[in-house]
KOLPALUM-782233 format. One record per atom (N, C-alpha, C): x, y, z negated. Coordinates in steps of 0.02 Angstrom, whole numbers, padded with zeros to 5 digits, always signed. Layout:
// KOLPALUM-782233
XYZ/...
//
This chain:
// KOLPALUM-782233
-00330+00392+01086/-00401+00386+01072/-00435+00451+01089/-00476+00453+01137/-00512+00513+01157/-00579+00516+01121/-00614+00570+01131/-00681+00577+01100/-00726+00521+01121/-00717+00496+01184/-00759+00442+01206/-00748+00378+01168/-00688+00367+01142/-00672+00305+01106/-00668+00316+01030/-00666+00379+01007/-00670+00392+00937/-00743+00387+00916/-00760+00337+00878/-00830+00326+00862/-00854+00370+00805/-00918+00378+00802/-00952+00415+00750/-00937+00382+00682/-00939+00315+00680/-00925+00279+00617/-00853+00291+00596/-00806+00293+00644/-00736+00308+00629/-00732+00375+00593/-00762+00425+00623/-00756+00494+00597/-00785+00500+00527/-00841+00466+00516/-00871+00470+00448/-00825+00435+00396/-00796+00380+00416/-00750+00345+00371/-00688+00388+00356/-00661+00419+00408/-00601+00462+00397/-00617+00522+00356/-00675+00551+00362/-00694+00608+00322/-00698+00588+00249/-00727+00529+00234/-00729+00505+00165/-00659+00490+00139/-00618+00459+00179/-00549+00445+00158/-00511+00509+00143/-00515+00556+00189/-00478+00618+00180/-00501+00655+00118/-00567+00655+00105/-00593+00689+00048/-00566+00657-00017/-00565+00592-00018/-00536+00556-00076/-00463+00573-00086/-00425+00575-00031/-00354+00594-00035/-00345+00665-00063/-00385+00711-00039/-00381+00780-00060/-00397+00786-00134/-00453+00755-00155/-00473+00761-00223/-00424+00726-00271/-00397+00670-00250/-00347+00635-00291/-00283+00676-00298/-00265+00711-00243/-00204+00750-00242/-00206+00809-00289/-00264+00837-00300/-00269+00896-00344/-00290+00877-00416/-00309+00813-00426/-00336+00795-00491/-00291+00810-00550/-00225+00801-00540/-00179+00810-00596/-00139+00876-00595/-00158+00920-00549/-00120+00983-00544/-00139+01032-00600/-00088+01059-00634/-00102+01111-00684/-00099+01179-00651/-00105+01231-00690/-00108+01299-00663/-00046+01316-00623/+00011+01298-00649/+00075+01314-00614/+00081+01276-00548/+00061+01212-00550/+00065+01171-00489/+00016+01196-00436/-00043+01218-00458/-00092+01245-00411/-00066+01309-00379/-00027+01347-00416/-00004+01412-00393/+00061+01406-00351/+00088+01345-00346/+00150+01335-00310/+00138+01339-00234/+00189+01350-00194/+00177+01356-00120/+00154+01289-00091/+00109+01294-00042/+00091+01236-00002/+00142+01230+00055/+00130+01183+00100/+00176+01178+00158/+00157+01227+00213/+00103+01266+00206/+00084+01315+00253/+00115+01383+00235/+00141+01418+00282/+00175+01483+00269/+00127+01530+00235/+00153+01560+00179/+00119+01614+00144/+00056+01590+00104/+00044+01526+00102/-00013+01501+00066/+00011+01459+00006/-00018+01477-00053/-00010+01431-00111/-00059+01375-00104/-00051+01327-00149/-00099+01271-00150/-00170+01298-00166/-00173+01352-00204/-00240+01382-00219/-00271+01408-00155/-00234+01442-00113/-00261+01466-00049/-00288+01407-00009/-00248+01353-00007/-00266+01295+00033/-00327+01260+00008/-00332+01250-00057/-00391+01217-00086/-00454+01260-00078/-00446+01325-00085/-00503+01369-00073/-00526+01364-00001/-00479+01361+00045/-00497+01353+00116/-00537+01289+00128/-00514+01233+00099/-00548+01169+00110/-00616+01170+00078/-00622+01199+00018/-00687+01205-00015/-00735+01247+00025/-00710+01306+00049/-00753+01349+00089/-00773+01318+00156/-00729+01276+00183/-00745+01239+00244/-00804+01192+00233/-00805+01158+00176/-00861+01114+00161/-00925+01154+00156/-00922+01211+00123/-00982+01254+00117/-01005+01276+00185/-00957+01293+00229/-00976+01315+00298/-01007+01259+00338/-00980+01198+00330/-01010+01141+00365/-01079+01125+00339/-01090+01138+00275/-01158+01129+00248/-01208+01172+00285/-01185+01232+00305/-01229+01276+00344/-01247+01242+00410/-01200+01209+00443/-01214+01177+00506/-01257+01116+00496/-01250+01082+00440/-01295+01025+00424/-01365+01051+00417/-01374+01107+00383/-01440+01139+00375/-01469+01156+00444/-01427+01182+00488/-01450+01200+00556/-01474+01136+00591/-01435+01084+00588/-01453+01020+00620/-01517+00991+00590/-01526+00997+00526/-01583+00967+00493/-01648+01006+00504/-01642+01073+00508/-01704+01114+00509/-01716+01148+00573/-01665+01155+00616/-01671+01196+00676/-01661+01270+00665/-01653+01289+00602/-01641+01359+00584/-01569+01377+00597/-01556+01426+00639/-01487+01443+00660/-01450+01470+00596/-01399+01431+00576/-01362+01450+00516/-01286+01444+00532/-01255+01498+00551/-01182+01496+00569/-01140+01470+00512/-01081+01444+00529/-01034+01422+00479/-01017+01479+00431/-01004+01536+00458/-00985+01595+00419/-01030+01654+00440/-01054+01692+00391/-01098+01745+00404/-01065+01803+00441/-00998+01806+00435/-00963+01861+00469/-00892+01839+00480/-00856+01877+00520/-00786+01860+00535/-00742+01862+00473/-00762+01906+00427/-00721+01912+00366/-00737+01862+00312/-00792+01826+00317/-00812+01780+00264/-00760+01723+00253/-00736+01697+00309/-00687+01642+00302/-00624+01665+00265/-00599+01724+00286/-00540+01750+00254/-00553+01767+00180/-00613+01790+00165/-00629+01806+00096/-00630+01744+00051/-00654+01690+00079/-00656+01627+00042/-00586+01604+00024/-00540+01611+00071/-00470+01589+00058/-00439+01637+00008/-00452+01702+00015/-00419+01750-00027/-00440+01746-00100/-00498+01721-00112/-00520+01718-00183/-00489+01658-00220/-00458+01612-00183/-00428+01554-00214/-00378+01570-00270/-00328+01612-00256/-00277+01627-00307/-00305+01661-00369/-00364+01691-00365/-00393+01724-00423/-00431+01677-00469/-00443+01614-00445/-00482+01568-00484/-00437+01523-00527/-00459+01508-00588/-00422+01461-00629/-00420+01392-00597/-00370+01352-00612/-00363+01287-00580/-00425+01245-00587/-00452+01241-00648/-00512+01199-00658/-00572+01221-00617/-00581+01287-00612/-00638+01313-00575/-00629+01298-00499/-00567+01305-00475/-00552+01292-00406/-00563+01217-00391/-00539+01175-00435/-00549+01104-00427/-00623+01085-00427/-00662+01119-00470/-00732+01105-00473/-00767+01126-00407/-00746+01183-00380/-00774+01206-00316/-00759+01156-00260/-00698+01133-00258/-00678+01084-00208/-00722+01020-00213/-00730+00997-00273/-00769+00936-00283/-00842+00946-00268/-00870+00998-00294/-00943+01010-00285/-00959+01023-00211/-00917+01061-00176/-00932+01076-00106/-00925+01012-00063/-00879+00968-00080/-00873+00905-00045/-00932+00860-00057/-00958+00861-00118/-01018+00821-00134/-01079+00847-00099/-01087+00912-00096/-01143+00943-00059/-01142+00925+00016/-01082+00929+00044/-01076+00911+00116/-01091+00837+00127/-01064+00793+00085/-01077+00722+00094/-01150+00707+00088/-01184+00737+00038/-01256+00726+00030/-01296+00751+00090/-01275+00808+00117/-01309+00836+00175/-01301+00790+00236/-01241+00768+00246/-01229+00723+00303/-01267+00657+00297/-01268+00632+00235/-01303+00569+00223/-01379+00576+00235/-01404+00638+00228/-01475+00648+00234/-01500+00661+00306/-01455+00668+00354/-01476+00679+00424/-01505+00616+00453/-01557+00625+00491/-01588+00568+00527/-01552+00557+00592/-01567+00501+00625/-01536+00488+00690/-01552+00543+00739/-01612+00571+00737/-01630+00626+00782/-01592+00690+00765/-01587+00704+00701/-01552+00766+00680/-01478+00764+00697/-01448+00706+00695/-01377+00701+00712/-01366+00724+00784/-01416+00719+00828/-01408+00739+00897/-01420+00814+00909/-01445+00849+00858/-01460+00920+00866/-01394+00958+00876/-01396+01009+00918/-01336+01048+00932/-01328+01106+00883/-01265+01118+00865/-01247+01175+00822/-01186+01209+00854/-01168+01268+00827/-01112+01305+00856/-01059+01313+00803/-00998+01295+00821/-00941+01300+00774/-00918+01370+00766/-00874+01381+00717/-00846+01449+00707/-00805+01472+00767/-00781+01425+00809/-00744+01441+00870/-00790+01452+00929/-00856+01448+00918/-00904+01460+00972/-00921+01400+01015/-00897+01341+00995/-00912+01279+01033/-00982+01254+01013/-01021+01234+01063/-01086+01204+01051/-01075+01128+01051/-01090+01096+00995/-01078+01025+00988/-01137+00991+00953/-01147+00926+00964/-01197+00891+00924/-01175+00884+00854/-01221+00875+00807/-01204+00869+00737/-01159+00807+00724/-01158+00761+00770/-01115+00702+00763/-01041+00721+00762/-01024+00782+00783/-00953+00804+00781/-00933+00828+00711/-00982+00841+00667/-00963+00870+00602/-00919+00826+00560/-00931+00759+00558/-00884+00719+00518/-00811+00721+00544/-00803+00724+00610/-00735+00729+00638/-00704+00798+00618/-00743+00851+00622/-00718+00916+00602/-00695+00916+00529/-00733+00884+00487/-00714+00880+00417/-00655+00833+00406/-00652+00778+00442/-00596+00731+00435/-00530+00766+00450/-00528+00807+00502/-00467+00844+00518/-00446+00888+00461/-00493+00925+00434/-00479+00972+00380/-00449+00938+00320/-00485+00886+00296/-00463+00856+00232/-00401+00813+00239/-00395+00778+00296/-00337+00735+00305/-00274+00776+00313/-00274+00825+00359/-00215+00863+00374/-00197+00908+00313/-00247+00940+00284/-00233+00984+00228/-00214+00947+00165/-00234+00884+00158/-00209+00845+00101/-00133+00836+00105/-00107+00832+00166/-00034+00831+00177/-00006+00900+00161/-00041+00951+00184/-00015+01019+00177/-00008+01041+00103/-00044+01007+00058/-00035+01024-00013/+00036+01017-00034/+00073+00970-00004/+00144+00964-00018/+00158+00934-00086/+00113+00895-00113/+00125+00863-00176/+00167+00800-00171/+00173+00775-00108/+00207+00712-00097/+00162+00652-00103/+00100+00663-00128/+00054+00607-00136/+00026+00586-00069/+00021+00631-00021/-00007+00616+00044/+00040+00639+00100/+00057+00596+00145/+00097+00613+00203/+00060+00591+00266/+00083+00612+00324/+00052+00589+00386/+00055+00513+00391/+00108+00485+00365/+00116+00410+00369/+00062+00376+00325/+00034+00412+00277/-00016+00382+00235/-00088+00391+00261/-00096+00425+00316/-00163+00434+00346/-00182+00376+00391/-00246+00361+00399/-00267+00303+00440/-00238+00308+00511/-00214+00252+00535/-00185+00249+00603/-00235+00273+00656/-00296+00251+00651/-00346+00271+00699/-00357+00347+00700/-00356+00377+00639/-00363+00449+00635/-00305+00483+00668/-00245+00461+00656/-00185+00490+00688/-00188+00484+00764/-00210+00427+00789/-00216+00418+00862/-00265+00468+00890/-00323+00476+00857/-00373+00524+00880/-00347+00595+00876/-00311+00610+00822/-00284+00676+00814/-00233+00692+00868/-00188+00646+00884/-00139+00655+00936/-00173+00667+01002/-00223+00629+01018/-00260+00637+01080/-00292+00705+01084/-00323+00728+01031/-00358+00794+01033/-00309+00852+01039/-00257+00852+00997/-00211+00907+00998/-00173+00908+01065/-00154+00850+01091/-00119+00847+01155/-00162+00878+01210/-00226+00862+01209/-00272+00890+01261/-00275+00966+01253/-00282+00990+01191/-00289+01061+01180/-00225+01099+01195/-00169+01067+01185/-00104+01100+01201/-00084+01088+01272/-00119+01045+01309/-00104+01031+01378/-00039+00989+01384/-00026+00946+01336/+00034+00904+01335/+00018+00833+01356/+00054+00807+01404/+00044+00739+01426/+00103+00693+01407/+00158+00724+01386/+00218+00686+01368/+00239+00705+01297/+00254+00655+01256/+00276+00668+01187/+00347+00642+01177/+00385+00670+01130/+00448+00641+01112/+00437+00571+01082/+00483+00528+01092/+00478+00461+01063/+00483+00463+00989/+00446+00420+00956/+00448+00419+00882/+00386+00388+00852/+00386+00375+00788/+00327+00346+00754/+00265+00392+00762/+00208+00360+00764/+00144+00397+00772/+00137+00452+00720/+00150+00439+00656/+00141+00493+00606/+00185+00554+00621/+00246+00542+00644/+00290+00599+00658/+00268+00637+00721/+00242+00601+00771/+00215+00634+00829/+00155+00677+00812/+00112+00650+00768/+00054+00688+00746/+00076+00751+00707/+00123+00744+00663/+00149+00802+00626/+00178+00854+00672/+00215+00833+00723/+00246+00880+00771/+00192+00916+00809/+00143+00880+00835/+00090+00911+00874/+00050+00961+00833/+00043+00946+00768/+00006+00990+00723/+00047+01049+00699/+00110+01052+00720/+00153+01107+00699/+00176+01101+00629/+00179+01038+00603/+00201+01026+00535/+00272+00998+00534/+00305+00996+00477/+00372+00967+00474/+00372+00894+00497/+00425+00876+00534/+00428+00808+00563/+00502+00790+00568/+00514+00727+00589/+00583+00703+00595/+00603+00689+00668/+00564+00711+00716/+00578+00696+00786/+00638+00737+00808/+00687+00706+00838/+00745+00740+00865/+00731+00775+00931/+00755+00834+00939/+00753+00871+01002/+00681+00884+01026/+00632+00885+00979/+00565+00901+00997/+00556+00976+00998/+00525+01005+01051/+00516+01078+01053/+00472+01101+00997/+00485+01159+00973/+00446+01186+00918/+00376+01207+00940/+00326+01188+00903/+00258+01204+00919/+00230+01247+00863/+00185+01292+00881/+00154+01334+00830/+00104+01293+00789/+00083+01319+00733/+00036+01282+00690/-00031+01273+00723/-00062+01216+00709/-00129+01200+00733/-00172+01184+00671/-00236+01206+00673/-00282+01197+00616/-00261+01243+00559/
//
């Protein structure tokens, strides 16, 4: 599934689904569970949740840009993204969970408020790509779906993500990595391999982390 066949409605639905998966996955975590390692090297679940919360706040900036025409970068500086992640371990579990929830709600409300014309306005991502605002739901869907798996609670796996999302993810990462041939195996395992996450594919070459 390429960008041409990944629809705007698809991306919005996947962003909502991923957000629900992420919020559900952290709902019952206590302080010790929040402080436990995630599946990402050197990151606890607190680091990861802070990253996802800060990502929502950053995307709200792009929603503001699309809605008003006022240039509002995702992050004010190169260090702001890292600072958002770094403050996660210092926050109590309930405060971190509240930040994740509130930031997701702000982003959803902002996206819901965009008009058809505003959705077409161009914004610039943190990687310097100029894209229409219609790309924002897909950007968020990737973050919440993949990182819900990265929490490592066992509540969410690649196999539990929407098939259409996995197909779109495989297409995008394959294009970015310049890969045209994949090891044989189930779609969720291929997606996990391409994303540089743990997988069960035999004899698949090791790939660095993505996202």
